[in-house]
C-alpha positions, 0 to 999 in steps of 0.5 A: 454522472459526475466523477465526484459521485464516485469518490470512494463510492458508487451511485448504484448498489449491487444486489447480492444474489446470496447473503453477504455472510455466505460470500464471507464464509466461502472466501474464508473456506478458500483460504482454509483449503489453500492452507491444507494444500500448502501443508500437503505439498510444502509441509516437509520443507524445513530450514533454509530449504523452506525459504529458498525460492526459484529465480532465473537470470534475465540478461534482456531485462538487465539491459533495460534496467541498467540502460542509461538512457532509460534511467535518465528518462525515468528521472526526468519523468519523476521530476516532471511529475513532482513539478506538475503536482506543485505547479498545477496545484498552485496555479491550477483550478482551486475551486473544483479539485476534480479539475486540477491535475495535481489531485489525480497525479498524487492520489490516483496515479502515484498513491494508488497506481504506482504502488500496485504497478510496482508490485506487479513489475518491480520497484518503479519508485527507485527508477523515477524517485524525483528526490534522488534525481534532484540530489544526484544533480546538485547534491554533495556526495559527502554527508556531514553526519551519520544517522543514529542506529537507534532511529531505525526507520521510525522517521519513515514511519512518521512520514508515512503516518503523516501522509495517511492522515493528510489523505484520510483524516485532514479533510483538506486533501482535496485542496490543490494549493495545499497538496502542492505546498506540502509536496514542495516542503516534503521534497525540501526535507528529503533534499536537506536530509540527504545532504546532511546524512547521505543519499542512500542512508537517508532514503533507506531509513527516513524517506517514507516512499522509498521504504514503502516501495522497497517492501512492495519490491519484495513482492514483485517478480523482479530482483536486482542483485549485484548488477544482475537482474533475476525473475522469480515468482510473485511474493517469494521475495518476501521470504528474504531476511529483514532486520528485526525491529518494531520499526519495520513491524509497525511500518508494515502494519501501518500499510494495512491499517491505514487502508482498512481505515480508509474503507471503514469510513464508508461503513455504517459502523463509522457513521454511528461512531461519528454520531455517538462522539459528536458532542465531543468533537462537534464544537471544534468543527472540521478540526475536531472531525480531523482529530477524531479520524486521526485518533481512529487511525492510531487506534486501528493501527494499535489494534492491528498491531496488538492482534498481530502480536498476540497471534505471533505469540501463539505462533512462536509458542506452538512452533516451540520457536527458539531465539529472538521472538521479535525477529520472528515477528518481523519476518512474519510481518512481511507476509502481510504485504500481499494482503496490503497490496491486494486490498489496495488494488481492491479498494482503489479499483474505481479510482484506477478504472474511472477517476483516473480518466478524469486527467485526460481532458485536463491535459488540454487545459491543465491550469483551467485557463481555457487552453486547448493544448491537446485534442482531449478536452471533450473526453468522457470517462467510461464506466464500463469496468466500474459496474458494482457487480464487476467491482464486487467480484474483482474485489472478492478474487483479489482479497482471497488471492492475497490471503492465499499467498500470505498463508503460503508465505507464512507456512514457508517462513514457519518452516525456516524458523521452527524445527520439525514439520509437526511444530510448523503445522501447529504454529500455523493454526493461529496464523490461519485463524488470523488470515481467515479473520483478515479475509472476512473483515476485508470483504465486509468493509469493501462490501458496505459501499457497493452491495445490498443483501439479497432479499 
């Protein structure tokens, strides 16, 4: 069976033993029950106590994190990965993207795998960032200019949106030579930006992946602070303060809306929309379809942002919150990160369990020249972990777990922002409704390509 068949879909659908609606209601019920449990066991935590989380110093881990040899190896690995994408993308197989390592390295191992792995173990991007590694080797330590404060992290949000459009809207993300060229261009922009505005300043405000992984790092169990390394429960780092701003809020919402749009592309709803709008975009061919999908990402992001902002107004109103509403909105936006991470894992499950194996035979002949560098040419991907039933239940568990964590974090954040346990409880009813809606919507989207109703 061809790997291409499994690109965002499955060859065999799973017949649900019960109605899909029952799964949705059951998942929503678990989220509601988790809310009740949080109120019972953490409802009295207010002020700074609510966002104070346990952590334990781990000297043995610090020895690994700050080991100079490992840090050098990480940088070598990052630069080698970037070069592999560029070189194989330019000089490898161009007619069949499933035969070019660049596609696997970028879309599966980096975009899906590294993000998920970083959420589980810590910020791996900071360890392998090839742009920082190259700059540290050849760049100047003295920046020529300073970035205007009003820019915030909008440049990073712009780059992130562009990357999402390349993957989801362009229709050319499966062209290795283009992936290679854009990777080279993006690397060049980052190096020039660091040279002009300073390494750390540019990475912390303009480099999209550094911003993304800094948010993912907050979910991870590893915290690095003042030369020390600590272990903490997963997700609790999202209780740390974050500079208020619509730039941060929009970036976080983008991580969720772009994933949702990726799943939406496989639903009957999107298919009907494309047919309905065909007279508008059809005359422009592929370009018109790309514009339609790009507009879809913008509209869905605006919808997510509007819904979140509306619910946050209700949260602040019922919580009788004082101070800057934007600060509260930004802090609560961090509670969406667990949802984005579990949706990423659920949506890309088949990528990581099946398509990722497609790189193994290519290691023997990365350029499609008939080489036999390694004894992996005859490797056949295993589909053991990719049965539709397995995928469905893994997705259900992941989605529910992510929303339960989000409910818990939101309640603790409310305890820090609002004055009394009663106000905290009232403020979280709108948040609970939002989480239930997110849970049911996420599962419905994920169910479309792989399940059939019972009958």
